[in-house]
C-alpha positions as CSV (number, residue, x, y, z in Angstrom):
1,M,-59.5,-31.8,-1.5
2,V,-57.9,-31.4,-4.9
3,V,-60.2,-31.8,-7.9
4,T,-58.7,-33.6,-10.8
5,R,-59.1,-32.5,-14.4
6,D,-60.9,-35.7,-15.2
7,A,-63.3,-35.4,-12.3
8,F,-64.1,-31.8,-13.3
9,R,-64.6,-32.7,-17.0
10,Q,-66.8,-35.6,-16.1
11,A,-69.0,-33.5,-13.8
12,M,-69.2,-30.6,-16.3
13,G,-70.0,-33.1,-19.0
14,L,-73.4,-33.6,-17.4
15,F,-74.3,-29.9,-18.1
16,A,-75.8,-29.9,-21.6
17,T,-74.7,-27.0,-23.7
18,G,-75.4,-25.5,-27.0
19,V,-72.6,-25.3,-29.5
20,T,-71.4,-22.2,-31.2
21,V,-68.6,-21.0,-33.5
22,V,-66.8,-17.9,-32.3
23,T,-65.1,-15.9,-35.0
24,S,-62.9,-12.8,-35.3
25,H,-60.5,-11.3,-37.8
26,I,-57.3,-9.4,-37.9
27,E,-55.7,-7.6,-40.9
28,G,-57.9,-9.5,-43.4
29,Q,-57.2,-13.0,-41.8
30,L,-60.3,-14.8,-40.5
31,F,-60.4,-16.9,-37.4
32,A,-63.0,-19.4,-36.1
33,M,-63.3,-21.8,-33.1
34,T,-65.9,-24.0,-31.6
35,A,-67.1,-22.9,-28.2
36,N,-69.7,-24.0,-25.7
37,A,-68.5,-21.8,-22.8
38,I,-70.9,-19.0,-23.7
39,T,-73.8,-17.5,-22.0
40,S,-76.0,-14.4,-21.9
41,V,-75.0,-12.0,-19.1
42,S,-77.1,-8.8,-19.2
43,L,-80.0,-7.1,-21.0
44,D,-78.9,-3.6,-20.0
45,P,-76.4,-3.3,-21.6
46,V,-76.8,-6.4,-23.8
47,L,-73.8,-8.6,-22.9
48,V,-72.7,-12.1,-23.7
49,L,-69.8,-14.0,-22.1
50,V,-67.4,-16.3,-24.0
51,C,-64.4,-18.1,-22.6
52,V,-61.5,-18.5,-25.0
53,D,-58.4,-20.6,-24.6
54,K,-55.3,-18.3,-24.5
55,T,-53.5,-20.6,-27.0
56,A,-56.3,-20.3,-29.6
57,F,-55.5,-18.2,-32.6
58,T,-59.0,-16.6,-32.2
59,H,-57.9,-15.4,-28.8
60,E,-55.2,-13.2,-30.2
61,A,-57.6,-11.8,-32.9
62,I,-60.2,-10.9,-30.3
63,E,-57.6,-9.4,-28.0
64,K,-56.1,-7.2,-30.8
65,T,-59.3,-6.1,-32.6
66,G,-61.8,-6.1,-29.8
67,V,-64.5,-7.7,-31.8
68,F,-66.0,-11.2,-32.2
69,A,-69.1,-12.8,-33.5
70,V,-71.0,-15.9,-32.4
71,S,-72.9,-18.3,-34.7
72,I,-75.3,-20.6,-32.8
73,L,-75.1,-23.9,-34.6
74,D,-78.0,-26.0,-35.9
75,Q,-78.1,-29.7,-35.3
76,S,-77.1,-30.3,-38.9
77,Q,-73.9,-28.4,-38.5
78,E,-72.0,-30.9,-36.3
79,H,-69.4,-31.3,-39.0
80,L,-68.6,-27.6,-38.6
81,S,-68.3,-27.9,-34.9
82,R,-65.8,-30.7,-35.3
83,R,-63.9,-28.8,-37.9
84,F,-63.5,-25.6,-35.8
85,A,-62.7,-27.6,-32.6
86,T,-59.2,-28.3,-33.9
87,K,-56.4,-25.8,-34.0
88,P,-55.6,-24.9,-37.7
89,Q,-52.1,-25.0,-39.0
90,P,-50.4,-21.5,-39.2
91,G,-51.6,-19.8,-42.4
92,E,-54.4,-22.3,-43.0
93,N,-57.6,-20.8,-44.3
94,I,-59.9,-22.3,-41.7
95,L,-63.0,-21.2,-43.5
96,E,-62.1,-22.5,-46.9
97,G,-65.1,-24.3,-48.3
98,V,-67.5,-23.0,-45.6
99,D,-70.4,-20.8,-46.5
100,Y,-70.3,-17.6,-44.4
101,H,-70.9,-13.9,-44.7
102,L,-69.2,-11.1,-42.8
103,S,-70.9,-9.2,-39.9
104,T,-71.1,-5.5,-39.7
105,L,-67.9,-5.6,-37.5
106,G,-66.1,-7.8,-40.1
107,C,-66.4,-11.2,-38.4
108,P,-67.4,-14.3,-40.2
109,L,-71.0,-15.6,-39.5
110,I,-71.6,-19.2,-40.4
111,D,-74.5,-19.5,-42.9
112,G,-77.3,-21.9,-41.9
113,S,-76.8,-21.2,-38.1
114,L,-79.8,-20.6,-35.9
115,A,-78.7,-17.1,-34.8
116,Y,-75.9,-14.6,-34.8
117,L,-74.4,-12.2,-32.4
118,D,-72.0,-9.5,-33.4
119,C,-70.0,-8.1,-30.4
120,R,-67.5,-5.6,-29.3
121,V,-65.4,-6.5,-26.3
122,Y,-66.8,-4.8,-23.2
123,A,-64.4,-6.3,-20.7
124,A,-61.9,-9.1,-20.4
125,Y,-60.9,-11.0,-17.3
126,P,-58.3,-13.7,-16.6
127,G,-59.8,-17.2,-16.2
128,G,-56.9,-19.6,-15.7
129,D,-55.9,-20.9,-19.1
130,H,-58.7,-19.0,-20.7
131,T,-59.8,-15.3,-21.0
132,I,-63.3,-14.5,-20.2
133,F,-64.5,-11.9,-22.8
134,L,-67.7,-10.0,-22.2
135,G,-69.0,-8.8,-25.5
136,E,-71.5,-5.9,-25.9
137,V,-73.9,-7.2,-28.6
138,Q,-74.0,-4.7,-31.5
139,E,-76.3,-6.8,-33.6
140,A,-78.4,-10.0,-33.0
141,S,-80.5,-11.9,-35.4
142,V,-82.4,-15.2,-35.7
143,A,-81.5,-16.7,-39.0
144,T,-83.5,-19.9,-39.1
145,E,-85.7,-22.2,-37.0
146,G,-84.6,-25.7,-36.1
147,P,-83.1,-28.0,-33.5
148,P,-79.9,-26.7,-31.9
149,L,-76.6,-28.6,-31.8
150,I,-76.2,-29.9,-28.2
151,F,-73.1,-31.2,-26.5
152,Y,-73.6,-33.6,-23.5
153,R,-71.3,-36.2,-21.8
154,S,-68.5,-35.4,-24.3
155,R,-70.5,-36.1,-27.4
156,Y,-73.1,-34.5,-29.6
157,A,-76.7,-35.1,-28.7
158,A,-80.2,-34.2,-30.1
159,L,-83.2,-32.9,-28.3
160,D,-86.0,-35.5,-28.5
161,V,-88.7,-32.9,-28.4
162,L,-88.8,-29.1,-28.4
163,I,-91.2,-27.7,-25.8
């Protein structure tokens, strides 16, 4: 049986995910993209997994520099998720007007996010039209408390209650 893209998307849309912005840099240029294909992998060593579309500009930056950062978005940052979900024009400063600071590894961290992870690529694996990057977390910090930005059934959602 062949699974269609639509059937796969519909099924996976029922898996609620948090929303992040994955960033990197190369030769002074900063890159950012929205990602929800991210998960913790290991505590020893501390690893996180992120899947990045091979056509994303951020992919090339991660591949060349071997570093990336993850900002876990707060519910109030939906506008940033939408902004970074579209591919920028070549040469466009994708972070113009966005409050951020640089991580120890030089990657942008989105101010106001719930938490940050600063990572070095530990391994990379082919994953169809994506690359699966395992990042060894060099720094992790909780920046603020609040409700996370959630993506469910192809739209943004809110948690009704935090347990």
